[in-house]
N, C-alpha and C positions, 0 to 999 in steps of 0.2 A: 560520485558521478555514475558509477556502475549501478548503484541501487536506484537511480532515477530512471534508468532506461525503460523498465516495465511501465511505471505510471505515466511517463511522458508519451509513450506510444498509445496509451489508453485515452488520455484526455486531450491531447493536442489537436487531434483531427475532428473532435466533436462539432465545432462550429461549421465544418465544411460538409456536413451530411447533405444539405440541400444541393450544394454545388456539385458534389460527387454524384448524386442521383441524376441530375440533369446531364452531366457529362457521360455517364454510363448507361443512359436511357432506361432508367429503372425508377422505382419508388423509394422514398426515404426509409420506409419500413424494411425494404430489402437491404439497404446499406447497413441497417442495424445488425444484420447477420455477420458482418465483418467484426463487430464488437463482440458478439457472442463467440465467434471463432477464436478471438484473442483470449477471452476468459477461459475457454476450454483448454487452449494451449498453455496458459499460465498454470492452471490447476494440475494438468498432466505433467508438464515440463518440470515443475518444481519437485514433484515426487520422483521423477526420473533422475534428476541431478543428485539427489541426496545420496543414494548408494554409490554413484559414480565418483563423487568427490571424496567420499570416505575411503574408497578403494584405491583410486589413482591420483589423489591429491587435488589441489585447488586450481593450479595454473593451467594445465592442459585442457580440462573441461571448460574453463572460462574462455580460453582462446577459441575453442570450437564454437561455443555459444555466441561469442561476439562476432565471429565470422558469419554465422548464420543470420544474425541480426542485420549486419551490414548488407548482405546479399538480398535478404528478403525485403528490407526497407527500400532498396533500389527497385526491386520487383514491384512493390506497391506503387511507387512513383510512376513506373512504366506501364502499369496495368490499364488495359482499355476494355476489360470485360469483368463483370461482377464475380464470376466464378474464380478467375485468376486472382482477383483481389482478396477474396475470402481465403483461398489457399495460402497466399503470401502472408496474410495476417496471422494465420495459424502458425506458420514457420517462424514468423517474426516473434511471436510469443515464446516459442520454444527457445529461441536465442536470447531474448530479453530477460527471461526469468533466471538465466545463469548468473547475471550480475546481481540480482536480488538475493538469490540463495547463497552464492559464494562470498559475497561481501560480508554477510553476517557470519559465515563460517570462518573467514579470515580474521575478523575482529575477535572471535572466540579463541582462535589459535594464538593470537599475539598479545591479548590483554589478560591481566589477572582478574579474578572474580570481582574484586572491589573497584576495578576500573571499567567494568562493562557498562554501568549506567551512564557514565560520561561518554564512552565511545558510541553507544547506541543513540545517545542524544544528538551527537554530531551526524550520525547516519540519518536519523529522522529529520534533521534540519533539511536535508535534500529530498528524502523520500516522501516526506509529508507535504512539503511545499510544492513539489513537482506537479501533483494532480490539481493543485489549486491555481497555480499560475499558468499551467500549460494551455487551458482554453483561451486565455488572453493572448498568448503568443501565437497560438494557432489561428485565432481570429484576425490578428494583424497580418500574418503571412497570407491568409486567404484573400484579404482585401488587396494587398500589394502585388502578390505574385501568383495567386491561384492555388488550388488544393494540392497540386503535385509538389509544390515547394515544401509543404509540411513533411512529406516523406523524404524529400531530398535532404532537409535539415537533419532528420533523424539518421539518415545514412552518413552524413558528414560527422555528426556528433559521435555515433557509435564507432566510426573508423578512428577517430581521435582517441576514444577509449581503448580500442584495440592496440593502437600504437603505444599508448601509455602503459598498458599491461606488459607489452613486450619489452619496454625499456625500463620500467621502474618497479614492477611487482614480482618478487621472487616467489618460489614455493614456500608456503607458510606451515604446511602440515609436516610434523615430524614423521620420518619413515616408520618408527616403531608404533605410531598411532594408526597406521593404515590397516584397514580390514584385510584379512587373509585372502578373500575372494569377493567377487561381486555378489555372490549369493549370500555370503555371511554379512556383507554390508546391507543387503536388502532385508535380511532378517532383523536388522535394527529397528525397522518399522514395527515389527511385532513387539519388540521390547518397549518402544516408545508408546505404543497403544496401551501397554500395561503400566506405563508411568503416569499415574493419575494426576499427580501435582503438575507435571509438565502439560498434560492435555488441558487441565483446567486453566492454566496460565495462557495457553495458546488460544483457548476460547475467549478469555478476557481480552487478549490482544486483538483477536478477530472482531469482537464486538466493538472495541474502540475504533478500529478501522472502519467497521460498519457505520458508525456514527458519522465519520468523515465522508464516506461515499453517499450516505443518505442525504447529508447536507449538500454535497456537490450536485446530486441529481435533482433534489427538490427545491433548492434555493432559487434557480432561475424563474420558476413559476411564481414563487412567493413574492419576489422582489420586482420582477419585470411585468408580470401579469396582474397580480393583486394590487401592488403599490405603484405600478406603471413607471418604474425607473427606466431610464434609457439604457441601452447596452453600455454606453460609456460610463454612466454613473454606477451601473451594476459592476463593471470591471473595477472601478475604484473601491467599491465596497468589498468585492472579492479579494482585492489586493490588501486591503486593510486587515481582513481576517487572516490572510497569510502572514502578515507582519506579526499578528498576535501569536500565531503558531510558532514562528521563528523565535520570537522573544522568549517564550516559555521553554522551548527546547534548549535554549542556551542558558537560561536561568537554572534549568534542571541540572546542568553540568555542575553548577555551584552547590545546588541542594544535595547532590549525591556525595559531595565532599563532607557534608555535615552528618547525614544519616543515609542508610542504605536504600536501595531502590524499592524494596518491599515496603518500607515505612511510607515513602512518598506515594507509591502506587495506591495504597489504601486510602490516603487522604484525598488524592485527586479523584478517586472513584466516588467518594462521598460528595465532593463538589460537583461531579458530573450528574449524579442523581438529583441534587438540588437544582442545578441549572436547567436540566431537561424538564423537570416539573414546572419550573417557571415558564419555560418556552411553551409547554402544553397549556398552561393557564392563560398566557398572553394570546395564544392562538385561538382559544375559545372566545376571549374578549374581543379580538379583532380591533385593536385601536386604530384610529384614523391616521396617526402618524407612523411612519416607517421606523422611527428611531427606537421604539421599544423593542421590536424584534431584532433590529440591527445590533443593538447593544448586547442582548443576551446571546446572539449567535457569535459575536466577537468574543464574548467570555467563554463560550463553548469551545472555540478553537484554541484559546489559551489553555484550557484544561486538557484538551486532547494532546497539546504539545508536551504535557507532562505524563500523560497516561501511556502513549505508544512506546517511547523509549524505555520507560521503567518496566512495562510489561514484557518487552523483548529481553531486557537484561535479566529479569527474574526467571523467565522461561529457559534461557540459554545458560544460566549460571552453572548448572550441574551436568552439562552435556558435552564434556571435553572430548572424549574419543569419538562420539557420534554427532559432532557439531554439524556436519553436512546434512545428515538425515534429519536431525532436529530442526535445522533452519528450513529445510525443504518442507517438512510437515507443517511448521508454523506458518510459512508463507502461503502454502496451499489452503490452509484453514482460513487465514486472514482474507484472502481474495474470494474464497467461496462464500464466507459470511458477508463480506462487503457487497458482492454481487446480489445476494439474496435481499439484503436490507435496501439497496438501491431499487430493486425490483418491487419490493413491498410498498415503497412510496408511490410508485406508479399504479400498482394494483388497487390500492385503497384511495386513489385520488378522488376528492370530493369537491374541488373548486376552492379550497381554502388551505390554510397551513396546518390543520389538525392532523392529517395523516403523517406528515413529516415529523411533527412534534411527538406524535404517538410512537412512531418507530424509534425515535431518539430516546424517549423515556424508557421504552421496553429494552433497548440495548443497554442503557445505563443500569437498570435493575439487574438484568441477567449478568452483565459484566461484574457487578459488585458481588452477586451471589457466587459466581464462578471463582472470583478471587478469594473470597472467604473460605470456600471449599478447598482451594489449593493450599491455603495457609494451614488448615486443619490437617490435610493429608501430609504436608511437609514435615510435620512433627514426628511422623512414624516412617517416612520414606528413607531408603538407604541411598546416599548420594553416589552418583557415577564418578569413578576415579578418573583424574586427568592422566 
């Protein structure tokens, strides 16, 4: 649930842009600044939390972050000016990314290396599905209760997360694993930047996330504009793809019991290259029926359900003492790459599905090359001791 806070706050309010612009007496383009502010907060906030959680543990920073998210979500719901809403969204991101960073660090604290693939598959079940289903939930809330209700729901959900942490989640970092000072914890970023296998795996994970966000940003035009699906039918298609992601994320738990995450990540990346090449070919052909593209996009989400948890498990496997900083850097890179890929779909918009397919194919190729480079570097890297 903690890992879902950040994605939920990104995607849930997207259907309400027009209504918010009307209510705040501005243009839809101006409302997009609230999304940009959130992405900036995510990128900066995750980097900020890394050294903090490695120095002072997981629980206290998590409680502070959740409190920020609760208060800023309520401020978003009460905002009647665009400037206040932008500021509240920035603070909301600073709070929300605590759950994303610290949840991964907690998993690394309590799981053995051979269990990480299974654990991250369970995390990705929530974190991956949240941005897919959130627009559907946000659209329903907009119709029934207005755009303010979206932020009130986020307020309630985050408050329940806060109460759950207070009641059920103890400190998971061993005292002897804490950094001596905040400065020494911050210096771990320097060490991580020198850890080339880790960086390569982070890039692989980021490009996988980039595929998902490119699909999220580009698929509404492809299916509702090109193929004239109704919003209701598009929602069902969106939900079906989410089901594919869920299915594979759970099958991946079983797969990791047979072979390690590195083995399956390599195979899934090959499948991603093949699928995105097929998507690119179908986009050039532009078949009259929607089912050709719908089928390959469904397959794409299945493959991403195997790539994202395995990439996270591989990247975090050797980051015991600096799990907080490693999780923060990986998350920051993921959302930076995801924001860039989603933007590229719009920049290269040509009135058909080719730009989306091209971005997906490029991400697949680069992710595969990055993974292969990581495997080469791993042969000579010195592992970080737990």
